ZAKOLDREN-430294 format. One line per 10 residues: number of its first residue (from 1); for each residue x, y, z of N, C-alpha, C. Coordinates in pm, 1 decimal, padded with zeros to 6 digits, always signed. Example, Ala and Ser with C-alpha at 12.3 -4.5 7.8 and 13.67 -1.06 7.14 Angstrom:
# ZAKOLDREN-430294
1 = +01319.0,-00569.0,+00780.0,+01230.0,-00450.0,+00780.0,+01320.0,-00330.0,+00780.0 ~ +01285.0,-00225.0,+00708.0,+01367.0,-00106.0,+00714.0,+01290.0,+00003.0,+00787.0
This chain:
# ZAKOLDREN-430294
1 = +00091.0,-00125.7,-00001.9,-00012.8,+00020.6,-00004.5,+00071.3,+00124.2,-00007.3 ~ +00007.9,+00250.6,-00053.5,+00095.6,+00361.9,-00038.5,+00005.9,+00506.2,-00025.8 ~ +00011.0,+00564.0,+00031.0,-00052.7,+00664.5,+00084.6,-00009.9,+00782.5,+00061.2 ~ -00080.9,+00867.1,-00021.5,-00082.7,+00992.9,-00054.5,-00122.2,+01067.3,-00020.4 ~ -00051.1,+01241.9,+00017.9,-00091.4,+01310.2,+00100.3,-00108.5,+01466.2,+00045.2 ~ -00175.6,+01569.4,-00032.1,-00159.5,+01665.3,-00114.8,-00177.6,+01730.9,-00047.3 ~ -00041.4,+01881.2,-00076.5,-00069.1,+02026.4,-00014.8,-00049.4,+02091.8,-00040.9 ~ -00039.1,+02209.5,-00074.9,+00010.8,+02327.1,-00157.6,-00097.5,+02411.7,-00240.8 ~ -00217.2,+02347.8,-00203.7,-00340.1,+02404.8,-00301.5,-00360.4,+02601.5,-00269.2 ~ -00486.5,+02663.3,-00332.9,-00507.6,+02783.2,-00243.3,-00540.0,+02851.3,-00363.2
11 = -00536.7,+02963.9,-00307.5,-00667.4,+03114.1,-00400.6,-00534.4,+03176.6,-00465.1 ~ -00495.2,+03168.1,-00575.3,-00388.5,+03253.9,-00643.5,-00468.4,+03336.5,-00777.7 ~ -00397.3,+03469.9,-00814.6,-00487.9,+03536.0,-00948.1,-00419.3,+03469.5,-01048.2 ~ -00466.7,+03495.1,-01170.1,-00385.8,+03470.4,-01283.8,-00290.9,+03508.2,-01278.2 ~ -00209.4,+03422.4,-01354.7,-00042.9,+03482.2,-01380.3,+00001.1,+03452.1,-01332.5 ~ -00084.9,+03413.3,-01106.0,+00059.1,+03327.5,-01012.1,+00070.6,+03220.9,-00998.4 ~ +00187.7,+03218.0,-00942.1,+00223.4,+03086.4,-00923.2,+00208.1,+02943.9,-00776.0 ~ +00175.0,+02838.5,-00781.4,+00180.3,+02739.7,-00664.6,+00250.2,+02665.4,-00656.7 ~ +00338.8,+02580.7,-00541.6,+00365.1,+02428.5,-00559.9,+00340.6,+02374.2,-00477.1 ~ +00289.9,+02267.5,-00578.8,+00164.8,+02156.1,-00515.4,+00307.4,+02027.5,-00418.1
21 = +00272.2,+01975.1,-00327.8,+00344.0,+01841.4,-00311.9,+00255.4,+01683.4,-00267.3 ~ +00307.9,+01585.4,-00305.0,+00231.8,+01450.8,-00280.7,+00368.3,+01411.9,-00149.5 ~ +00335.6,+01382.5,-00041.7,+00372.8,+01319.1,+00085.4,+00343.5,+01150.6,+00047.8 ~ +00478.7,+01076.3,+00046.5,+00404.0,+00938.4,+00016.7,+00481.7,+00886.7,+00139.6 ~ +00386.2,+00785.7,+00195.3,+00442.8,+00649.7,+00273.1,+00359.4,+00534.8,+00230.8 ~ +00465.5,+00440.0,+00295.7,+00381.0,+00287.7,+00304.4,+00537.9,+00206.4,+00162.7 ~ +00495.8,+00148.4,+00112.5,+00597.5,+00032.9,+00009.8,+00654.6,+00205.2,-00041.4 ~ +00748.5,+00137.0,-00077.0,+00890.9,+00177.5,-00157.1,+00890.6,+00336.5,-00281.3 ~ +00863.1,+00387.4,-00176.2,+00829.2,+00527.2,-00326.4,+00897.4,+00567.8,-00466.1 ~ +01077.1,+00530.4,-00413.9,+01120.1,+00545.8,-00522.8,+01107.8,+00466.1,-00608.6
31 = +01013.0,+00340.5,-00622.2,+00994.6,+00257.9,-00753.2,+00872.5,+00341.7,-00819.3 ~ +00832.2,+00427.5,-00773.4,+00659.5,+00381.9,-00846.7,+00718.9,+00530.0,-00915.2 ~ +00621.8,+00503.4,-01031.1,+00605.5,+00674.4,-01108.4,+00467.8,+00692.4,-01052.2 ~ +00513.0,+00851.9,-01062.1,+00419.1,+00948.3,-01005.4,+00373.4,+01036.1,-01123.0 ~ +00243.9,+01071.4,-01111.1,+00157.0,+01146.7,-01138.5,+00057.1,+01255.0,-01071.4 ~ +00022.0,+01356.5,-01152.4,-00076.6,+01467.7,-01118.2,-00224.1,+01434.1,-01216.0 ~ -00328.7,+01432.0,-01158.3,-00438.0,+01455.2,-01247.0,-00462.7,+01552.8,-01143.0 ~ -00604.4,+01621.9,-01263.8,-00699.5,+01715.2,-01207.5,-00811.9,+01718.8,-01187.4 ~ -00923.9,+01786.1,-01228.4,-01065.8,+01763.1,-01227.8,-01095.9,+01888.9,-01152.9 ~ -01181.0,+01967.5,-01275.4,-01233.2,+02083.0,-01272.8,-01401.8,+02039.6,-01238.0
41 = -01472.2,+02165.5,-01193.0,-01552.0,+02134.4,-01174.6,-01675.0,+02122.9,-01319.7 ~ -01791.1,+02012.5,-01261.2,-01871.1,+01909.4,-01407.0,-01734.6,+01869.4,-01499.5 ~ -01631.3,+01877.0,-01501.1,-01546.5,+01814.2,-01591.6,-01545.3,+01656.9,-01570.4 ~ -01488.1,+01610.7,-01661.8,-01348.0,+01405.3,-01600.3,-01210.0,+01493.7,-01548.1 ~ -01190.3,+01410.5,-01513.8,-01106.8,+01381.4,-01463.8,-00944.4,+01383.8,-01563.7 ~ -00897.6,+01477.8,-01567.4,-00794.5,+01485.2,-01686.6,-00624.6,+01447.3,-01650.0 ~ -00511.1,+01402.9,-01732.9,-00414.0,+01387.0,-01730.8,-00298.3,+01530.7,-01720.5 ~ -00229.4,+01535.8,-01620.6,-00140.0,+01658.1,-01584.6,-00040.0,+01618.3,-01654.5 ~ +00096.7,+01523.9,-01541.9,+00210.8,+01518.9,-01562.8,+00217.1,+01398.9,-01444.0 ~ +00343.7,+01342.9,-01516.3,+00435.0,+01218.7,-01408.3,+00541.1,+01180.6,-01479.3
51 = +00568.6,+01172.8,-01384.7,+00751.9,+01137.7,-01318.6,+00828.5,+01017.1,-01327.6 ~ +00907.6,+00966.2,-01396.1,+00974.0,+00782.2,-01340.2,+01036.4,+00760.9,-01218.9 ~ +01046.0,+00660.6,-01244.5,+01139.2,+00670.6,-01033.5,+01249.6,+00752.8,-01021.4 ~ +01309.9,+00763.1,-01153.3,+01477.7,+00828.7,-01147.7,+01427.1,+01004.4,-01151.1 ~ +01327.8,+01045.3,-01257.5,+01290.7,+01154.1,-01226.9,+01360.0,+01237.9,-01431.4 ~ +01408.2,+01122.7,-01444.0,+01462.8,+01107.5,-01570.9,+01385.0,+01111.4,-01693.3 ~ +01259.1,+01098.4,-01643.6,+01180.2,+01127.3,-01757.3,+01054.5,+01187.9,-01774.6 ~ +00972.6,+01261.3,-01769.9,+00857.8,+01326.6,-01752.9,+00752.0,+01343.1,-01879.0 ~ +00606.2,+01364.8,-01853.4,+00546.4,+01386.5,-01937.7,+00422.9,+01469.2,-01937.7 ~ +00390.0,+01548.4,-01982.7,+00317.2,+01689.4,-02007.0,+00191.0,+01690.2,-02068.3
61 = +00060.8,+01689.4,-02033.8,-00081.8,+01741.2,-02088.1,-00023.9,+01849.9,-02209.3 ~ -00057.3,+01901.5,-02325.8,-00043.5,+01994.9,-02384.8,-00051.4,+02089.6,-02295.1 ~ -00157.4,+02116.1,-02266.2,-00216.4,+02264.9,-02195.4,-00121.9,+02348.5,-02093.3 ~ -00038.2,+02247.4,-02034.8,+00050.3,+02294.7,-01912.4,+00182.9,+02268.0,-01928.1 ~ +00215.5,+02289.7,-02045.3,+00360.4,+02224.3,-02101.9,+00432.3,+02354.4,-02101.7 ~ +00546.1,+02406.3,-02082.9,+00652.2,+02530.6,-02060.7,+00574.2,+02639.4,-01907.0 ~ +00459.0,+02533.3,-01847.0,+00440.6,+02638.9,-01747.9,+00448.4,+02567.9,-01614.7 ~ +00388.5,+02417.8,-01595.7,+00442.1,+02311.0,-01490.9,+00578.2,+02263.3,-01496.1 ~ +00594.7,+02202.5,-01378.1,+00733.5,+02094.2,-01392.8,+00744.9,+02033.6,-01314.0 ~ +00692.9,+01916.7,-01303.0,+00701.7,+01789.2,-01186.8,+00853.4,+01762.6,-01149.0
71 = +00868.4,+01750.2,-01028.7,+00986.6,+01680.1,-00997.4,+00974.8,+01604.4,-00904.7 ~ +01069.8,+01503.9,-00852.2,+01072.0,+01435.7,-00715.9,+01157.7,+01449.8,-00649.1 ~ +01174.4,+01393.6,-00537.5,+01272.1,+01422.0,-00400.3,+01245.6,+01297.0,-00360.5 ~ +01322.2,+01187.1,-00389.6,+01323.4,+01055.8,-00331.5,+01280.6,+01007.2,-00202.5 ~ +01468.9,+01104.9,-00158.0,+01465.3,+01108.4,-00007.1,+01383.4,+01158.0,+00075.6 ~ +01293.6,+01200.9,+00031.8,+01134.3,+01265.6,+00125.7,+01067.6,+01224.3,+00067.3 ~ +01066.0,+01134.3,+00011.6,+00955.6,+01058.9,-00036.1,+00820.7,+01136.4,-00109.2 ~ +00871.4,+01272.4,-00180.1,+00769.2,+01368.8,-00170.9,+00801.8,+01401.4,-00363.1 ~ +00687.2,+01427.2,-00395.5,+00688.0,+01494.7,-00618.2,+00561.7,+01573.0,-00551.0 ~ +00640.0,+01678.5,-00679.8,+00620.6,+01771.2,-00654.6,+00537.1,+01850.8,-00789.0
81 = +00457.4,+01933.9,-00827.1,+00421.3,+02012.8,-00930.2,+00414.4,+02117.0,-00928.3 ~ +00509.4,+02235.7,-00985.0,+00542.9,+02399.0,-00982.4,+00455.8,+02425.2,-01063.0 ~ +00367.7,+02533.9,-01059.2,+00269.4,+02542.8,-01149.7,+00305.7,+02720.0,-01174.3 ~ +00366.2,+02788.1,-01271.8,+00336.1,+02878.1,-01293.6,+00281.8,+02915.0,-01380.4 ~ +00196.4,+03081.8,-01441.3,+00148.4,+03155.6,-01494.9,-00013.9,+03103.1,-01537.1 ~ -00064.6,+03089.2,-01370.8,-00207.4,+03012.5,-01416.0,-00278.3,+03054.2,-01434.4 ~ -00366.2,+03015.8,-01522.5,-00477.9,+03050.2,-01566.3,-00593.4,+03034.7,-01526.7 ~ -00716.2,+03083.9,-01526.1,-00865.3,+03048.4,-01447.4,-00859.5,+02875.7,-01432.6 ~ -00832.9,+02849.6,-01593.8,-00865.3,+02717.7,-01667.2,-00789.0,+02593.7,-01561.9 ~ -00695.1,+02663.9,-01541.5,-00624.4,+02538.6,-01415.6,-00702.9,+02518.8,-01308.1
91 = -00816.9,+02618.7,-01301.3,-00858.1,+02563.6,-01146.1,-00954.7,+02414.9,-01100.4 ~ -00893.2,+02333.2,-01052.9,-00959.4,+02235.2,-01041.4,-00903.6,+02164.4,-00880.9 ~ -00976.2,+02012.0,-00858.4,-00840.2,+01993.6,-00742.9,-00732.8,+01907.2,-00832.5 ~ -00668.0,+01905.8,-00751.3,-00507.3,+01829.6,-00832.5,-00504.9,+01719.1,-00704.8 ~ -00486.1,+01553.3,-00783.5,-00444.9,+01483.3,-00747.7,-00314.9,+01424.8,-00724.9 ~ -00245.2,+01357.6,-00739.1,-00134.2,+01291.0,-00710.5,-00141.5,+01133.9,-00694.0 ~ -00114.8,+01088.7,-00778.2,-00149.9,+00907.0,-00802.9,+00016.7,+00893.2,-00766.4 ~ +00014.1,+00710.9,-00799.8,+00128.7,+00609.9,-00754.4,+00110.5,+00533.4,-00829.9 ~ +00217.2,+00459.7,-00939.6,+00184.5,+00336.9,-00997.4,+00342.5,+00259.2,-01022.5 ~ +00302.1,+00112.7,-00977.2,+00473.5,+00088.4,-00988.5,+00497.3,+00048.0,-01168.8
101 = +00404.6,+00069.9,-01272.1,+00422.1,+00091.8,-01369.9,+00555.3,+00161.2,-01403.5 ~ +00661.0,+00178.2,-01500.8,+00784.3,+00232.5,-01535.5,+00812.6,+00203.0,-01679.6 ~ +00938.8,+00309.6,-01690.1,+00947.9,+00291.9,-01830.0,+00958.0,+00417.0,-01872.6 ~ +01021.5,+00477.1,-01971.6,+00986.6,+00553.5,-02042.1,+00872.4,+00608.9,-02134.4 ~ +00757.5,+00609.8,-02126.8,+00649.1,+00566.2,-02144.9,+00514.1,+00626.9,-02106.8 ~ +00396.9,+00638.1,-02180.6,+00327.2,+00757.6,-02184.0,+00230.6,+00675.0,-02044.9 ~ +00199.4,+00721.1,-01921.3,+00112.3,+00649.1,-01819.1,+00014.2,+00772.7,-01726.0 ~ -00070.7,+00775.0,-01907.0,-00147.6,+00934.1,-01844.6,-00294.4,+00893.7,-01858.1 ~ -00344.3,+00760.3,-01837.6,-00433.3,+00709.1,-01822.7,-00469.3,+00692.0,-01684.1 ~ -00635.2,+00706.8,-01641.6,-00601.9,+00638.0,-01445.6,-00613.2,+00526.4,-01397.1
111 = -00666.8,+00473.8,-01523.3,-00613.9,+00312.2,-01486.7,-00492.7,+00262.5,-01461.3 ~ -00423.7,+00373.8,-01541.5,-00244.0,+00285.0,-01501.7,-00231.1,+00320.8,-01372.5 ~ -00282.1,+00363.9,-01266.6,-00262.4,+00412.8,-01156.7,-00329.0,+00301.4,-00997.1 ~ -00292.6,+00319.1,-00901.4,-00324.3,+00185.1,-00819.2,-00341.3,+00272.7,-00702.8 ~ -00282.2,+00358.4,-00674.7,-00293.9,+00445.0,-00528.5,-00335.5,+00598.5,-00609.2 ~ -00395.6,+00677.1,-00508.9,-00433.3,+00810.7,-00517.1,-00489.8,+00863.8,-00409.9 ~ -00472.2,+01037.9,-00393.2,-00465.8,+01154.0,-00285.6,-00587.9,+01155.6,-00267.9 ~ -00610.2,+01224.3,-00120.7,-00762.1,+01296.6,-00150.7,-00753.2,+01444.5,-00226.7 ~ -00662.1,+01502.1,-00306.0,-00666.2,+01551.7,-00372.2,-00703.5,+01738.9,-00267.9 ~ -00616.2,+01784.6,-00370.6,-00619.4,+01968.0,-00298.5,-00693.1,+02089.2,-00387.6
121 = -00745.9,+02162.3,-00358.6,-00830.4,+02245.6,-00415.2,-00714.6,+02299.2,-00507.6 ~ -00742.9,+02364.1,-00650.2,-00628.7,+02508.4,-00700.9,-00760.8,+02600.9,-00770.7 ~ -00730.6,+02714.5,-00677.8,-00845.8,+02832.0,-00753.3,-00762.2,+02925.8,-00812.6 ~ -00770.0,+02947.3,-00939.3,-00695.9,+03049.6,-00997.2,-00810.6,+03203.0,-01054.7 ~ -00806.3,+03267.2,-00980.9,-00874.0,+03420.0,-00999.8,-00876.1,+03441.6,-01122.3 ~ -00980.6,+03534.6,-01189.9,-00922.7,+03595.1,-01346.5,-00945.6,+03754.2,-01280.0
């Protein structure tokens, strides 16, 4: 089992920045691919980014490329999502997820992930 707890969400004006954190406990965090998803009101949950267990491979959905950066610190069992140039359309609940699947592949489907956090709200005002 892996337990995930997100933090760092909040209210920020358009153009602002936030850094989300996801602290993991349980099984060996270092060997899990970690992902971030988000769900806006009335919309389906969507993939945002994921990072391989080494940190050497990352993927982003097109709408956040160049603005968001996913990173991880395996010594701290934590994955981060740095969000810059935030837009009102980035408003959503952001979820951290973990999967034992590895390799430099695209793991952007919800079904790829076995463990989920409870989510943290990000609200971007216009």
